[in-house]
C-alpha positions in Angstrom: 0.0 0.0 0.0 1.4 3.4 -1.0 1.9 6.1 1.6 -0.5 8.4 -0.5 -3.3 5.8 -0.3 -2.8 5.2 3.5 -2.8 8.9 4.3 -5.5 10.8 2.3 -4.6 14.4 1.5 -6.6 17.6 1.3 -7.5 17.0 -2.3 -9.4 13.8 -1.4 -11.9 15.8 0.7 -12.7 18.4 -2.0 -15.2 16.1 -3.6 -17.0 15.6 -0.3 -17.1 19.3 0.3 -18.4 20.0 -3.1 -21.2 17.5 -2.6 -22.2 19.0 0.8 -22.2 22.5 -0.6 -24.3 21.5 -3.6 -26.8 19.8 -1.2 -26.9 23.0 0.9 -27.4 25.3 -2.1 -29.8 23.1 -4.1 -32.3 22.1 -1.3 -35.1 19.7 -1.9 -36.3 19.9 -5.5 -39.9 19.3 -4.4 -39.8 22.1 -1.9 -38.4 24.4 -4.5 -41.3 23.5 -6.9 -43.8 24.2 -4.1 -42.2 27.6 -3.5 -42.4 28.6 -7.1 -46.0 27.3 -7.4 -47.0 29.9 -4.8 -45.5 32.6 -7.0 -42.6 33.0 -4.7 -38.8 33.0 -5.3 -36.4 30.9 -3.3 -34.2 32.6 -0.7 -31.1 32.3 -2.9 -33.0 33.7 -6.0 -34.0 36.7 -3.9 -30.4 37.3 -2.7 -29.2 37.1 -6.3 -31.7 39.9 -7.2 -30.8 42.1 -4.3 -27.0 42.0 -4.5 -24.6 42.8 -7.3 -24.0 39.8 -9.5 -21.4 37.4 -8.0 -20.8 39.5 -4.9 -22.5 37.3 -2.2 -20.3 35.6 0.4 -22.2 33.2 2.6 -21.4 32.4 6.2 -22.3 29.4 8.2 -23.7 27.6 5.2 -23.0 24.2 6.9 -24.6 25.1 10.2 -27.2 22.4 11.4 -29.4 22.3 14.5 -28.6 20.1 17.4 -32.2 19.7 18.7 -33.8 16.4 19.5 -37.3 15.2 20.0 -40.4 15.3 17.8 -38.3 13.8 14.9 -35.9 16.7 14.7 -32.9 14.5 15.1 -33.7 12.8 11.9 -33.9 16.0 9.9 -30.9 18.2 10.1 -30.6 20.1 6.8 -27.7 22.4 6.1 -28.2 26.2 6.7 -31.1 25.4 9.1 -33.5 27.4 7.1 -31.7 30.7 6.9 -29.1 32.0 4.5 -26.7 34.6 5.9 -23.8 36.6 4.4 -22.8 39.8 2.7 -22.3 41.2 -0.7 -22.6 44.6 -2.5 -25.3 46.8 -3.8 -24.0 49.4 -6.3 -20.6 48.4 -5.1 -21.1 49.1 -1.4 -21.2 46.4 1.3 -24.6 45.2 2.5 -25.3 42.3 5.0 -28.3 40.1 4.4 -30.2 37.2 5.9 -33.0 35.4 4.1 -35.4 32.8 5.5 -35.6 29.7 3.4 -39.2 28.6 3.5 -38.2 25.3 1.9 -36.6 24.2 5.2 -38.9 24.0 8.2 -41.1 26.6 6.6 -38.4 29.2 7.4 -39.2 28.7 11.1 -36.7 30.0 13.6 -34.9 27.6 15.9 -31.8 28.0 18.1 -29.2 27.4 15.4 -31.2 29.5 12.9 -31.3 32.4 15.4 -27.6 32.2 16.2 -26.8 32.6 12.5 -29.0 35.7 12.4 -27.4 37.1 15.6 -24.0 36.7 14.1 -24.7 38.4 10.8 -26.4 41.3 12.7 -23.4 41.7 14.9 -21.1 41.7 11.8 -23.2 44.4 10.2 -23.1 46.6 13.2 -19.3 46.1 13.6 -18.6 46.7 9.9 -20.9 49.7 9.8 -22.9 48.5 6.8 -26.7 48.2 6.1 -28.6 45.1 7.0 -31.4 43.7 4.8 -33.6 40.9 6.1 -35.6 38.9 3.5 -38.5 37.5 5.6 -40.4 34.4 4.7 -40.9 32.3 7.8 -43.5 30.5 9.9 -42.4 32.0 13.2 -40.8 30.2 16.1 -40.0 26.5 15.6 -42.5 25.0 18.0 -40.5 21.8 18.5 -37.6 23.8 20.0 -39.8 25.5 22.5 -38.4 28.4 24.6 -35.1 28.3 22.8 -36.7 29.6 19.7 -38.4 32.4 21.6 -35.1 33.4 23.2 -33.7 33.5 19.6 -36.3 36.2 18.8 -35.3 38.1 21.9 -31.7 38.3 20.6 -32.8 39.6 17.3 -35.0 42.3 18.9 -32.1 43.4 21.1 -29.8 43.7 18.1 -32.4 45.6 16.1 -32.6 48.1 18.9 -28.8 48.3 19.2 -28.4 48.9 15.5 -31.2 51.5 15.4 -29.8 54.8 14.2 -26.4 53.2 13.7 -26.8 51.3 10.4 -29.8 51.3 8.0 -32.1 48.3 8.6 -34.5 47.2 5.9 -37.1 44.4 6.3 -38.5 42.9 3.1 -41.6 40.9 3.7 -41.9 38.1 1.1 -44.1 35.6 2.9 -45.9 35.2 6.2 -44.7 36.9 9.4 -46.9 36.1 12.5 -46.7 36.5 16.2 -43.6 37.9 17.9 -41.7 37.6 14.7 -43.5 40.7 13.4 -41.8 42.9 16.0 -38.4 42.7 14.3 -39.6 44.4 11.1 -41.4 46.9 13.2 -38.1 47.8 14.9 -36.3 48.4 11.6 -36.1 51.6 9.5 -38.1 50.5 6.4 -40.6 47.7 5.7 -41.2 46.5 2.2 -44.1 44.2 1.3 -45.3 42.2 -1.7 -49.0 42.0 -2.4 -50.8 38.7 -2.1 -47.7 36.7 -0.9 -46.7 38.6 2.3 -48.7 39.1 5.5 -47.9 40.4 9.0 -50.0 40.0 12.1 -49.7 39.3 15.7 -52.7 36.9 15.9 -53.9 35.3 12.7 -57.4 35.0 11.2 -58.2 31.7 13.2 -57.4 33.4 16.5 -59.4 36.5 15.6 -62.3 34.3 14.6 -62.2 32.3 17.9 -61.9 35.4 20.1 -64.0 38.0 18.4 -66.1 36.1 15.9 -64.8 38.3 13.0 -64.2 36.6 9.7 -61.3 37.8 7.7 -58.7 36.5 5.3 -54.9 36.7 5.9 -54.5 39.5 3.4 -57.5 41.3 4.7 -56.0 41.1 8.2 -52.3 41.8 7.5 -51.6 42.0 3.8 -49.4 44.6 2.0 -52.2 47.0 1.1 -53.6 46.9 4.7 -50.2 47.8 6.2 -49.4 50.4 3.4 -52.8 52.2 3.7 -54.4 51.6 7.1 -51.9 50.6 9.7 -48.8 52.4 8.5 -46.6 49.3 9.3 -45.4 49.0 5.7 -43.5 51.9 4.1 -43.6 50.4 0.6 -45.8 47.8 -1.2 -45.3 46.2 -4.7 -46.9 43.7 -6.9 -44.0 41.4 -7.4 -40.7 40.4 -5.7 -38.5 41.5 -8.6 -39.8 45.1 -8.5 -39.7 45.1 -4.7 -36.1 44.1 -4.5 -35.1 46.5 -7.3 -36.6 49.3 -5.2 -34.7 48.1 -2.1 -31.5 48.5 -4.2 -32.6 52.1 -5.1 -33.3 53.0 -1.5 -29.9 51.7 -0.5 -28.3 54.0 -3.1 -29.8 57.0 -1.2 -28.6 56.0 2.3 -25.2 56.2 3.9 -23.5 53.0 5.1 -23.9 54.1 8.8 -24.4 57.1 11.0 -20.8 58.2 10.7 -21.0 58.8 7.0 -22.8 61.2 4.7 -25.3 59.9 2.1 -23.6 59.0 -1.3 -23.4 61.9 -3.7 -24.4 61.3 -7.4 -23.4 63.3 -10.4 -26.4 64.8 -12.3 -27.0 66.5 -15.6 -29.8 68.6 -14.1 -28.3 72.1 -13.8 -28.0 73.6 -10.4 -29.0 77.0 -11.7 -32.1 75.6 -13.6 -35.0 78.0 -13.1 -38.4 76.6 -12.2 -40.7 79.0 -13.9 -43.6 76.6 -13.8 -43.7 77.0 -10.0 -44.9 80.6 -10.4 -48.2 79.3 -11.7 -48.4 75.9 -10.0 -49.6 77.0 -6.6 -52.9 79.0 -6.6 -52.9 82.2 -4.6 -56.3 81.3 -3.2 -55.5 79.4 0.0 -58.6 77.3 -0.3 -57.8 75.9 -3.7 -55.9 72.5 -3.7 -53.0 71.5 -5.8 -50.6 68.5 -5.9 -47.5 69.1 -3.9 -45.9 66.2 -5.8 -45.7 68.5 -8.8 -43.7 71.0 -6.8 -41.3 68.4 -5.5 -40.8 66.9 -9.0 -39.9 70.3 -10.3 -37.4 71.1 -7.6 -35.4 67.8 -7.3 -32.8 66.3 -9.7 -34.4 64.9 -12.8 -37.8 64.8 -11.1 -36.9 61.6 -9.2 -37.8 60.9 -5.6 -38.7 57.9 -3.5 -41.8 58.5 -1.3 -42.0 56.8 2.1 -45.5 55.8 3.3 -47.0 57.0 0.1 -50.5 55.7 0.8 -50.7 56.3 4.6 -51.4 59.6 6.3 -51.5 61.3 2.9 -51.9 64.9 4.1 -48.1 64.9 4.6 -45.5 63.8 2.0 -42.2 62.3 3.2 -39.7 61.5 0.4 -36.1 61.0 -0.3 -34.5 62.7 -3.3 -31.4 64.4 -4.6 -31.0 68.2 -5.1 -27.8 69.2 -6.8 -26.6 65.6 -6.4 -27.0 65.6 -2.6 -29.5 63.4 -0.9 -32.2 65.3 1.1 -35.3 64.3 3.0 -38.3 66.3 2.0 -41.3 66.8 4.3 -44.2 68.6 2.7 -47.9 69.3 3.4 -50.2 67.9 0.7 -53.1 70.3 0.0 -54.9 67.6 -2.1 -55.4 65.6 1.1 -57.4 67.1 4.0 -56.1 70.5 2.8 -52.6 69.5 4.1 -53.5 69.5 7.7 -51.5 67.8 10.4 -53.4 65.0 12.2 -52.4 62.1 14.4 -51.1 59.8 11.7 -49.4 62.5 9.5 -47.7 63.8 12.6 -46.4 60.4 13.5 -45.3 59.7 9.9 -43.4 62.9 9.5 -41.8 62.6 13.0 -40.3 59.2 12.3 -39.1 60.4 8.9 -37.4 63.4 10.4 -35.7 61.2 13.0 -34.5 58.8 10.3 -33.0 61.6 8.3 -31.3 63.1 11.3 -29.9 59.7 12.4 -28.3 59.2 9.0 -27.0 62.7 8.2 -29.7 63.5 5.6 -30.5 67.2 5.3 -34.1 68.2 5.7 -36.1 70.4 3.4 -39.6 71.2 4.6 -42.2 72.6 2.2 -45.0 74.3 4.2 -48.6 74.9 3.2 -50.5 74.1 6.3 -53.8 75.4 7.6 -53.4 73.9 11.1 -54.1 70.7 13.0 -57.2 68.7 12.1 -60.0 69.6 14.5 -62.4 67.1 15.9 -63.4 65.0 19.0 -61.7 61.9 17.6 -58.4 63.7 17.1 -58.4 65.3 20.6 -59.4 62.1 22.3 -56.9 60.2 20.2 -54.1 62.3 21.5 -53.4 64.8 18.8 -51.5 66.9 21.4 -48.9 64.2 22.2 -48.8 62.9 18.6 -48.3 66.4 17.2 -45.6 66.9 19.9 -43.7 63.9 18.4 -43.1 65.9 15.2 -42.2 69.0 17.2 -39.7 67.0 19.3 -38.2 65.3 16.2 -37.5 68.7 14.5 -36.2 70.3 17.7 -33.9 67.4 18.3 -32.5 67.3 14.7 -29.0 68.5 14.1 -28.7 68.0 10.3 -29.0 71.0 8.0 -32.7 72.2 8.0 -34.3 74.5 5.5 -38.0 75.4 5.5 -39.9 77.0 2.6 -43.3 78.5 3.0 -45.2 78.2 -0.2 -48.5 79.7 0.7 -50.2 79.5 4.1 -48.7 78.6 7.5 -51.2 79.0 10.4 -51.0 78.5 14.1 -49.1 75.8 16.0 -48.8 73.8 12.8 -46.6 76.5 11.3 -44.3 76.3 14.3 -44.2 72.5 14.2 -43.3 72.4 10.5 -39.7 73.4 11.2 -40.1 77.1 11.6 -37.1 79.4 12.4 -38.3 79.5 16.1 -37.6 75.8 16.6 -34.2 75.7 14.9 -34.5 75.7 11.1 -31.2 77.0 9.8 -32.8 78.9 7.0 -36.4 79.8 6.2 -37.6 81.1 2.9 -41.0 82.1 1.6 -42.7 82.7 -1.7 -44.3 86.1 -2.3 -47.9 84.8 -1.7 -47.1 83.4 1.8 -49.5 84.0 4.7 -48.0 83.3 8.1 -50.4 84.0 10.9 -52.0 82.6 14.1 -55.0 81.7 12.0 -56.8 82.5 8.8 -57.9 86.1 8.3 -61.6 85.3 8.5 -61.3 83.4 11.8 -59.0 86.0 13.2 -61.3 88.9 12.3 -64.2 87.1 14.0 -62.2 87.0 17.2 -60.4 90.3 17.2 -63.2 92.4 15.9 -66.1 90.5 17.5 -67.7 93.5 19.1 -67.3 95.9 16.2 -68.9 93.3 13.9 -71.8 92.6 16.3 -72.5 96.4 16.8 -72.4 97.3 13.1 -75.5 98.1 11.1 -74.2 95.8 8.4 -72.3 93.0 10.2 -71.2 91.2 7.0 -69.8 94.4 5.4 -68.0 95.2 8.7 -66.6 91.6 8.8 -65.3 91.9 5.2 -63.7 95.2 6.0 -62.1 93.8 9.2 -60.8 90.8 7.3 -59.2 93.0 4.7 -57.7 95.2 7.5 -56.3 92.2 9.4 -54.7 90.8 6.2 -53.1 94.2 5.4 -51.7 94.6 8.9 -50.6 91.1 9.9 -50.7 88.7 7.0 -48.9 90.5 4.2 -46.0 88.4 2.7 -43.3 90.5 4.3 -44.5 90.7 7.8 -42.4 87.7 8.9 -39.4 88.8 6.9 -39.5 92.2 8.6 -39.2 90.5 11.9 -36.4 88.0 10.9 -38.7 85.0 11.1 -38.1 84.4 7.3 -34.6 84.9 5.9 -35.8 85.9 2.5 -38.9 86.1 0.3 -37.9 84.5 -3.0 -39.1 84.1 -6.6 -40.5 80.6 -6.9 -38.5 80.1 -10.0 -35.3 80.5 -8.0 -36.3 77.8 -5.5 -34.1 75.0 -6.8 -30.9 77.2 -7.1 -31.5 78.8 -3.7 -31.9 75.3 -2.0 -28.8 74.0 -3.7 -26.7 77.0 -2.6 -28.0 76.9 0.9 -27.4 73.1 1.3 -23.8 73.6 0.0 -23.3 76.2 2.7 -24.8 74.0 5.4 -22.9 70.9 4.4 -20.3 71.4 7.1 -22.8 72.3 9.8 -21.9 71.0 13.2 -24.4 71.1 16.0 -24.4 69.2 19.3 -27.1 68.3 21.8 -26.8 68.5 25.6 -24.9 65.6 27.2 -27.6 63.1 28.2 -28.3 59.4 28.1 -31.3 60.0 25.8 -34.3 62.2 25.6 -37.8 61.2 26.6 -39.9 61.9 23.5 -43.7 62.0 23.7 -45.2 58.6 23.0 
């Protein structure tokens, strides 16, 4: 017997390694067919769409669970139902984990959770975004409390990473029970219609407890969370489009909280005049218009990515580039509830402001707000504390902040929408602006109540007093004369003035008081 035959060398094990890796990657053909039959991609197909071609490096591919009982010891597939690793998106490092529904239905066990914990720790240490591709059946019941502890470790890391690295959850299948809290702790939630659902208690439990009949999609589908609950920031018809949009979002975000967002070259001139803006906004404050048109005219090439597009629509929150630099735009939407602030729109804008501030994204606020939404439901629902969330977020933000008053800005809502008095670095206004405690008609009824009541012709007196109030306190230059507006500008100059101002503010440094953390309104 030769020495070589008696002592196998490294080369002899390559074949075995290749076989094991092929088994881990391929999975069970029948399970793959079942996944495709549901109109869903496999975990590896999703990763291939998300990351730059050939960039994925997998870790712990050969991990297997060590659980026993309930037949688990006889079924120990490689990866344990979750694929973890890193790659690049547009050339920048991104960490990812993807539940593999073909293995244990993507359910989380101890080994499965340990893999996720490791990749989350790596993402935090490396200072790179983390994307989770969620398609799992929740905790692995056969592993009992060990599975629940695994979720606890994920939640703890989600919280630790919050405001440090971008966290994006992509819902591509079911997500029920405690598992739904991890996406809720992340910065963005993407969902795919018909195939993804999120809920704490499913339709069967709802039926048993309340007697209500509802489908999975009706209870926690993409449209429900995009329009009604506000849990989902984005919803798409198919996985391919969804993952392409995740890539686009990543192109607008920095790697971590110590970096600036990536700059992009643009052919859209910095000095481009926006003459259409002169006619776009009606002078009559009661006439609606679409704020999207204003945003499209101002930003580079008319492109922006709106967050929570279909929820709390009286406020628009969107990411865009102006002069190649990423900005976060918060804008009232006169087409929806006249652009008022209510409970949901205040929450929506507050979280967006906090996100931008966490990741060094300058804020541009476009103001056309008649006030807070009146009503018993709003007051009893806590509009005071919810509105205070937006106020707190702006006051706490240290990124460059520019506000632009397009038309009306009344009462407390004017203050909350990043006025100079709460720390906006620059405040501009268009010539038709009206900044006041309230509209002229309401103000005249209060200030000149007695004169109107005593007049021979109350309506004529009211009209005269309204005109007088407007002339004295609501003319476009009243705020500018008092330094509450830095300049009244031609709408056509808006883009160039914003670009110049953002360039000046790029090196802004502001610090907050030394504290463990604030105590924002809840």
